[in-house]
C-alpha positions as CSV (number, residue, x, y, z in Angstrom):
1,M,12.2,-17.5,3.4
2,T,11.1,-13.8,3.0
3,E,11.3,-11.5,6.0
4,I,8.4,-9.1,6.4
5,A,8.1,-5.6,8.0
6,F,5.0,-3.5,8.5
7,S,5.1,0.2,7.8
8,S,3.2,2.5,10.1
9,S,0.7,3.3,7.3
10,F,0.1,-0.5,6.9
11,K,-0.5,-0.9,10.7
12,R,-3.1,2.0,10.6
13,A,-4.9,0.5,7.6
14,F,-4.8,-3.0,9.1
15,K,-6.3,-1.7,12.4
16,K,-9.0,0.2,10.5
17,R,-10.0,-2.3,7.8
18,I,-9.1,-5.8,9.0
19,E,-8.6,-6.0,12.7
20,G,-11.6,-7.5,14.6
21,R,-13.0,-9.2,11.4
22,K,-11.9,-12.6,12.7
23,P,-12.3,-14.7,9.5
24,L,-10.5,-12.1,7.4
25,E,-7.8,-11.6,10.0
26,D,-7.2,-15.4,10.1
27,K,-7.1,-15.5,6.3
28,F,-4.6,-12.6,6.3
29,W,-2.2,-14.5,8.6
30,K,-2.4,-17.7,6.6
31,R,-1.5,-15.7,3.4
32,V,1.4,-14.0,5.2
33,E,2.8,-17.5,6.0
34,M,2.4,-18.4,2.3
35,F,4.1,-15.2,1.3
36,K,7.0,-15.8,3.7
37,A,7.5,-19.2,2.1
38,D,7.1,-18.0,-1.5
39,P,6.1,-14.5,-2.4
40,Y,5.2,-15.7,-5.9
41,D,2.9,-18.6,-4.8
42,A,0.2,-18.7,-7.5
43,R,-2.5,-18.7,-4.8
44,L,-1.5,-15.1,-3.8
45,R,-1.8,-13.7,-7.4
46,T,1.3,-11.5,-6.7
47,H,1.8,-8.9,-9.4
48,K,3.8,-5.7,-10.1
49,L,1.8,-2.5,-10.1
50,S,2.1,0.3,-12.7
51,G,1.6,4.0,-13.0
52,D,2.0,6.0,-9.7
53,L,2.5,2.7,-7.9
54,Q,5.1,1.3,-10.2
55,E,7.7,0.6,-7.4
56,F,5.1,-1.5,-5.5
57,W,3.7,-5.0,-5.8
58,S,0.4,-6.5,-4.6
59,F,-1.0,-9.8,-3.6
60,S,-4.5,-11.0,-2.7
61,I,-5.9,-12.0,0.6
62,E,-9.3,-12.7,-0.9
63,Y,-11.2,-11.5,-4.0
64,D,-11.3,-7.8,-3.0
65,V,-8.7,-7.5,-0.3
66,R,-5.1,-6.7,-1.3
67,V,-1.8,-6.1,0.3
68,V,0.5,-3.6,-1.3
69,F,4.2,-4.0,-0.6
70,Q,7.7,-3.2,-1.7
71,F,10.8,-5.5,-1.9
72,A,13.4,-3.8,0.3
73,T,15.9,-6.5,-0.6
74,Q,15.7,-9.9,-2.4
75,H,14.5,-11.5,0.9
76,R,12.8,-8.7,2.7
77,A,9.4,-7.1,2.0
78,V,7.7,-4.1,3.6
79,F,3.9,-4.1,3.6
80,T,2.6,-0.6,3.0
81,D,-1.2,-0.8,2.6
82,I,-4.1,-3.3,2.9
83,G,-7.7,-2.9,1.8
84,S,-10.1,-3.3,-1.1
85,H,-9.1,-2.6,-4.6
86,D,-10.5,1.0,-4.4
87,E,-8.9,1.7,-1.0
88,V,-5.3,0.7,-2.0
89,Y,-5.1,1.8,-5.7
């Protein structure tokens, strides 16, 4: 089981881009549960980023909504950003 923490930048982005959009918010929390069980679940499309974001990873909530995160330890991840492809990359 992977433990999750939310950075202050993630909380701001979530409030601005996701909160209040009920279907998207529900989908986010379902994906978080999937992530906790297995961060590499194929349905999440988890992948390592490159370039300026090479220390980060990303997974998909839906087609154009991504969560950017870092592994703090083997069983702990810190979510750092959420939004569309253009917003987070």
